[in-house]
N, C-alpha and C positions, 0 to 999 in steps of 0.2 A: 573591353576594358571592363570586368564586373566590380560594382559597386558593394560593398557591405551595406546592409540596413541596420542600423541599430534600434533595440526597442527605445523608444521616449521614456519621458518620467512617468508619465500618466499611465503605460503601458508597463512599466517595471511593478508600480503600485498596486493596477489591476491585476497581474499576477499574485500579488501578497495577498489580495485579497480573497481571491478564488480559492488559493490554498488553504489558505484560513478555515474558510467555509466548506472546503469540501474536509477536509478531515474532521470538522466538525458533524460531518454526517449530512451536511444540507444539499438543498440541490441548489448552488448559482449558477442562471443563465445568461453565459457570455459577459463577465465583467468586463469593462473598456470605456476607453473615454467617450466621454457622448457626443454623438455625432452631429447637435444641433449650434450653426455658427453666432449663436447669441451668448454660448458658457463654454468657451475657449476653456480647458486645462482643469475639467470639470472631469469627474470619472463614475460612471452607473453602472449599479449590480441588481438584477430581478432574483428575488428568495422565493422559489415556488415553495407554495404549503405541504410540507410534509412533513407537519407535526406539531405542536407548540412548541415555543422556543423563543427564548428570553435574554437580552444580553444589557448590562448594566445593570440589572433589576427592572427592568418594563421588558412585558411583553413586545416581539417584533413580530412574531408568528402565530396566529393568520393576521393580517393587516388588514380589516376591515371598514373600521373610521378615521375620520377625520383627526377627532380627538384621540385617538390613541395613535394617530402617526404626530400629532402633536406633542404628545409626551416622551416618544420616541426620542423625537429632535432633541428636544429640550434634559433626555438622561445623556444623548451622545455630545451635546453640548458642555454638559457639566464634565465629562471625559476628553475634554478639550477636543471634539470632533464636530466641525460644521459639517450638516449636512441634510437634505431634503428626503424626508420621507413622507410615500405616497400610498395609496392601493391600485395594484396593476392589475387587472383582469381581462387583459386583453385576450392573452393565450390561456394562462391558468387561473380559477376565480382564489380569491383571498391571499396574491403574493403579493409582495413588496418592493415596490423599486424605490432604491438608496442613492442618491446621487451625491458624490463627495465635491464638496467646492476646488479641496485641494490635492495635491496626491499626497502632501503629508497628512491630511486626513484621512485618506484613506491609509496609508501606513498604522496611522496611531487605533483606526478601527481592526485591522487587522490584529494589531498587538493587543487590543481588547479581546478580542475574541482568542486568541490563546491562549490570554492570561486567566481566562473563562475557561479553558476549552477542561473536561471531565477527564480524569486520569485512563480510561479505558479509549476514548477515543485516541488521546495523544500516544498512546500506545499502539495502537493500530495504524495510526499515519507513521511513526516512528520504524514498526516493523515491515509496513510497506517499503518505506523509502529504503531502508536495509535491504529487500528481498530484489527491489528494482535496480536499483545501485549493480547488484550481482546478475541482472539479466532477468531476473525471474519475476513475471508478471502476471501469472498465470492464477496465482492465487486470489479467492471473495472472501476476504476476514469480515464478522461480521460482530457485534456486542451482544453476549447471550446471560442468562443467569447465572452463569458458574465464571464467567471471566470472557473469552476471546476466543471463536472458532474462528480457525487458519483457514479453512475452508480446501478446496480441489485445488491440488496443484499438478501436473502435467508428470508423468514420467521418467521425460526429458529436463524438466527443470529438476527431481526429483534427483538424480544425477548430477547434477548443478552444483544442489546447495549440499548433495553427503560431504564433498571435499570442504568445505567451506565451514562445515561444523568440525570438522580434524577427521573428517575421514577417510577410507583409499578411493583412488576413481575406480570404478568397473567398466574397464574400455569393453570387456566381452557380453556386459549385457544390454541387451537392444534394448530402446523404449516403445517400440514398436511392436516387438513380439510379447502374445500374452504370456507366453512361461515364463519370461524372464521376471514381470511385474512385479511376481508375490516375492522375488528375491531382491529387487528394488528394494520393496515398501521393508523386507525386510533389516535391509541397512540403515536406511532413511531411521525407521525404528527404532535400533537400536541406537544410532548415533544422537536422535532428537532425542530421545530419552536423557539423555546426560545432564539434556537442557532444562527440558520440560520433562520432570518425574512424572510415569504414566499416562505421556499422551494414546491416544487411542490412534490408530491409523488403518484405514480400512482400504480395501482397491476395487478401482470401477471400471474394468474393461470394454472398450469399446468392441462393438461388433463389426466385424471382418468388413461388411459392407462401411460401417460406421468411420473406417480409420482413413477414410477419404477425407473425410468432415471433421475429424476430431481424434486427441491422441488418448491413446488410455492413461487413466488420471490416477491418481491416489487422495483419499478422503483424510485431512487431519483433524483431529477433534480439539473440543475446548484447552484451554491451560488458565492458568488465573492472570491477573494483568501481572503481575509483579514476574512471573515467567517468561511471557512473553516480551518484556522489556530486556532481562537477563538473553535472550537469545536475541533479540535487536543488537545490545551490544554486543554480542562476540560476533555478529557479522561485519555490524559496524569496526570491528576493530580484526577482520581477518581481511590476507592478502585479497587483493582483487582478482575477480574468478578469471579474467583474461594472463596474471601474472601466475597463476597455478600453473606445474603442468597439464597441459589437455593431452588427452590422447586422439590418436592418428583417426579422422573419419571413415569408416569404412561403409558399408549396406548398411541403413536404418538404421544409422549411428555406432556400428561398432567399429571395432578394432580388430587389426591383425597384430597390433604391435602390443606385449606383454608387458606391463612398465610393473615395477618394485617400490613401493613405498613403506615409509615406516609404519611400525606397529606400534602402537601407542604401550602396549600391554608387554611388550620384550623390551622394555629399556631403550629404545630407537632401533632395536635392530633390523632389517628389512627384512621384508613380508613380500609376498604375490599379492597383486591387488586382484583379489577375488572375495566373496562374501565368507568371512569367515565361521567357526561355527557358534561363537559366542553370538554372532549378527545373526545367523541361521534358527539361532532356539529363541532368540531372545520374542518377548508375546506381550 
């Protein structure tokens, strides 16, 4: 007989803290219930010093002195968060260990991080979540001086993304065939530019020996924060990837079945699932 182990209240709270800090771009080391027997119900997280970070108007990183820790505890108390702060040099210098006295304190801390989240970080998290929901996890987004760089995605993930943007399936294009990579890039560029005008997409093919270790990739450039939110919103309202009609898998992800899909430019008239002239010429 199998027993299902449900997350505890402390684990839920720790996960909320971890998600908020990760979205903020911070390195949180294994947030979770404390292991000390004299502090049951408490939750701790160690924040690595990845750069200056303040919360509630008070510096949190780097945490180097007892006075700084006391000031941080006072600022958190003012936000109805009871926690203990201390320097933690055990593995990473100038890192901070924050111990929340109750799960409620941890949840309020996570809410505070979200409330003070810069728009760029919030947009990155929103788009990352929408892509992950569609099964696309190869992107590595970053904040840039012009907005947000979406980064690298595999050719296979690009073929998953195109139908979610309103485009056709391309069952004849094979993600591991270099000759098809530019066609995949052209189609993704065409459909992505409907939401991210002027977005740049370049190809990064893997060498024949490298294909054992990595897929062909596309590099998606920078877009303004507002456009990233527009893209995230479109993906959030798109049908789940598994609900869309999928081509039958063949060698290297190809299909011997030709599917017919609506052509948005022809009033919904059916059109073969292939790269269109418009997609081929888009640059």
